[in-house]
C-alpha positions in Angstrom: 0.0 0.0 0.0 1.3 3.4 -1.0 1.8 6.1 1.6 -1.2 8.4 1.8 -3.7 5.9 0.5 -6.4 4.4 2.6 -9.0 1.7 2.2 -12.5 2.8 1.2 -15.4 0.8 2.5 -18.6 0.5 0.5 -22.0 1.4 1.9 -22.9 -2.1 3.2 -19.6 -2.4 5.1 -20.2 1.0 6.8 -23.7 0.0 7.7 -22.4 -3.3 9.2 -19.8 -1.4 11.2 -22.4 1.0 12.6 -24.8 -1.9 13.4 -22.0 -3.8 15.2 -21.1 -0.6 17.2 -24.7 0.0 18.2 -25.2 -3.7 19.2 -22.0 -3.6 21.3 -23.2 -0.5 23.0 -26.6 -2.0 23.9 -24.9 -5.2 25.1 -22.5 -3.2 27.3 -25.3 -1.1 28.8 -27.4 -4.3 29.5 -24.5 -5.9 31.2 -23.7 -2.9 33.3 -27.4 -2.5 34.3 -27.7 -6.2 35.2 -24.5 -6.0 37.3 -25.8 -2.9 39.1 -29.1 -4.7 40.0 -27.3 -7.9 41.0 -25.1 -6.0 43.4 -28.2 -4.3 44.9 -29.8 -7.7 45.4 -26.7 -9.0 47.1 -25.9 -5.9 49.2 -29.4 -5.2 50.4 -29.3 -8.6 52.2 -26.4 -7.3 54.3 -28.4 -4.4 55.6 -29.8 -5.3 59.1 -32.2 -3.7 61.5 -30.4 -1.4 63.9 -27.8 -0.2 61.5 -27.4 3.5 61.0 -28.3 5.2 57.7 -24.6 5.9 57.2 -23.8 2.1 57.6 -26.5 1.2 55.1 -25.2 3.8 52.6 -21.7 2.4 53.1 -23.0 -0.9 51.9 -25.4 0.2 49.2 -23.9 3.5 48.0 -25.6 6.8 47.6 -29.4 6.3 47.4 -31.6 7.4 44.4 -33.8 9.2 46.9 -33.9 10.0 50.6 -37.4 11.1 51.7 -40.2 10.6 54.2 -41.7 7.1 54.2 -44.3 6.8 51.4 -43.3 10.0 49.6 -42.3 8.1 46.5 -44.5 5.0 46.7 -47.5 4.8 49.0 -47.1 1.2 50.1 -47.3 -0.5 53.5 -44.5 0.6 55.8 -43.2 -0.8 59.0 -44.5 0.8 62.1 -42.2 3.7 63.2 -40.9 4.4 59.7 -40.0 8.1 59.4 -37.7 8.2 56.4 -36.5 5.9 53.6 -33.5 5.4 51.4 -34.5 4.3 47.9 -32.5 2.7 45.2 -33.7 2.3 41.6 -33.1 -0.5 39.3 -30.8 0.4 36.5 -33.7 -0.1 34.1 -36.4 1.8 36.0 -39.0 2.7 35.0 -38.9 0.1 32.3 -38.2 -2.5 35.0 -40.0 -0.8 37.9 -38.0 -2.5 40.7 -36.8 -0.5 43.7 -34.9 -1.4 46.9 -36.1 0.5 50.0 -34.4 0.9 53.4 -36.8 2.2 56.1 -35.4 4.3 58.9 -36.9 5.2 62.3 -36.8 8.6 64.0 -33.2 8.0 65.2 -32.0 7.2 61.7 -31.7 3.5 62.4 -32.8 0.8 59.9 -36.0 -0.9 60.7 -36.4 -2.9 57.5 -34.9 -3.4 54.0 -36.8 -4.9 51.1 -37.5 -4.5 47.4 -40.8 -3.4 45.8 -42.0 -3.6 42.2 -44.2 -0.7 41.0 -47.2 -1.8 39.0 
């Protein structure tokens, strides 16, 4: 090949390269999202009643929301629930799954569970 020359690709080859790039991007995003949700499933099981909010956040990371109980989803709460830490699925709202850590008035965990929005 001479210096300064380059290979030209026809239209079908360009389309195939673009398609492969898009497919790879979608696959990488799906993998990362599934990994995120798998870690939330695993780590949420480590959160125990009596832990502080800071201890729960150290395990789960920064929450998607921190609000009063029921502000985001009006579902049944544990007695004494004052605030909640919420974590969204990587695919929410397409996959409406959320992990919720309920806290009492002293900022201690009273429950941790997941919910699926209808």
